[in-house]
N, C-alpha and C positions, 0 to 999 in steps of 0.2 A: 505371536503379537501378528504373523501371517495371516491370520484368518480374519484380521481387523481390515474393513476398507477406507478406503478415502471417504467414498461417500457417506457413510456411518460417521463422521467429523465435519464435515463440510458446512460452513454458513450457504444454505439454499441461496440463489440470486435473486430472488424477491424479496429476501431479507437484509439484502444488501443495499449500503446507498447506490444511486447510481444518477446519471446527468447525460443530458446528451452532449455533444462536442461543438455545440451552439451554445452551449451556457456559461455563464460568465463563472469566475473566481468565487464570487460570492454567493451565488446559487449551488456551485458545489459546495462549499462548507455550512451552506444551509441544510442540505440533503444530507451531511453527513450526520448533524447536529439531531437532525429527526431520526435517524437511523439507530444512533446511539440510544436516544429517548425508547424506539419502541423494542430492543433489545430485553428478551425474555430473561432477567435475572436467574429464573429458578433452575435454567440451562447453562449459564454462562455466567461468569463474573467479566470475562474481557470487553471491551471495547471494540468494535471497528478502527481500523487504522488509515483507511484507505476510500476510495469513491472510484467506483467504474463508472467508466465513460462507454458511451454508444454513440452509435451514426443513426444515419437516417432508417435502417434500416433494422433498427433495434439490436444491430450487431455490437457487442464489446469490441471495443478497438483499442482500449486504453486503461491506467490506473492514476491514480493523483493520489500519492500519498502524503500524510502530515509534513514531511520534511519537504516534498515537493510544492507544499501552498508558502512555507516558510521562505522557500527557496524564491519563489516568485515574488518576493517581497523586494528584491535587487535584482535587477536587470544584469548588473555586472556578472553576477555568478554565472550565467549564461555563458558571457563572454570568458569566462576561465576555463570550458572545458566539462567534460560530463562529469558530475561528481561521484557518481556511480564507479566510476572507475576508480578513482582516489578514496574511496569509503574504508579500507583495510590499511590505510597510510596514518600513523599517528603522526600527527604535528603537537610539537611545545606548545604550550601557553603561549610564550613568548614571539613565537613565530606568527602565532592567528594575531597574536593584538598587534604586529606590526602588518601583516594583512590587512587589517581593518583599516589600518590608519592610511598606510602605503598607497591602496586604491580605493578610499574611501567610501568602504564600503557600508552600506546602512546608515549615512552620514544624516538621514533626516529623521525624526522623530520616529515610531513605528506608528503611531496614530497616522501619520501624513504618510506613511511606505504604504498601510492597510487602505487607505482610501483611494489610493491610486490604484493598486494592485486589485481592487474589487471587483472592477469591470473590465479586467483581461479574460479574454476568451480562456477555457476549458483546453480546446486545441492546442492552444501557443503552450501549455506546462503540463499536460500528459504526457504519459510515460508510455510508450510502445511495449508490451511485456515481449521477451525473448521465447524460443522456441522452448527453452527449458524450462519453464515458471508454466508450462501446461503439464496438466499429470490427469491419468482418467480415472474415473468416477470408481472402477473396480481393482484401482490399483491397490497395493497393499499399502500399510501405513510403514513397513520398512522399505518400499520406495520413494515413500513420501520424505521422509525423514534424509534419506539418503540425496533426494534433490535441494530440501532443506540447505544440507551441511553443504554440500558441494556450490551452490550457488548464491550461498548468503541470502536467501530470500527469507522475505517476513510474510510472504502469502503465496498461493499458487492457485491459479485459474481451474478450477476441476472443468472437464468436461466426459458429454456424452453423447455420440452420434453425430461427433463434429462439432455441436454447440456447448457452447459455457452454461453450465447450472448450476456452479455454486463457485464457494473459495474455500480455500483450506488455509488457515492459518497458522502460523508457527505458534500463537500462544495457543491453539487446540490441542495440536500435536504434542505439547510440550506437557499441558495436563494431562492429557491421555497415558503419555509416558511415565508421569508420576503416580498417576493411581495404579499402573501396572507395577512399579515400583512397591507399593505400597499395600497392594494386596499381594505382593510374591508370587505371579501371574496367575 
């Protein structure tokens, strides 16, 4: 398993959805939709789950996940603290329902919320990856699995010479592990 390198499993940067940090949320979701349509189904059956954000120098500076898009629909979520820090906490269905009502979360129709959110700037909602979300292209599959498990990440940004060259998705690592199990090594 150590012979497998991250670069053999990653999605190259040019195949991933990217937008400028000055783009709107609408432009970002359209870019994701376009990237989904261009996926070569012969190589993978998994769709992208994030949009990469670049600055004026074309350097990747952030990510927007599908969950970030949904979170952007309700500005009050931002006032409640960072959702990533609470992602491993289990809330009862009754508690979640009480929160929804007590704080008037998502109190407007989804159509109205989407209309308001579509013009938000990507820079307002993007997530800046932490140091633990980068992996070198020559890292082993074993190292990448460790980063996914310990960080609870859905993807890692793959680097070469200090530049981001691709994205390693949890789904691709999982598919590789299943393949290894099926073939018996």
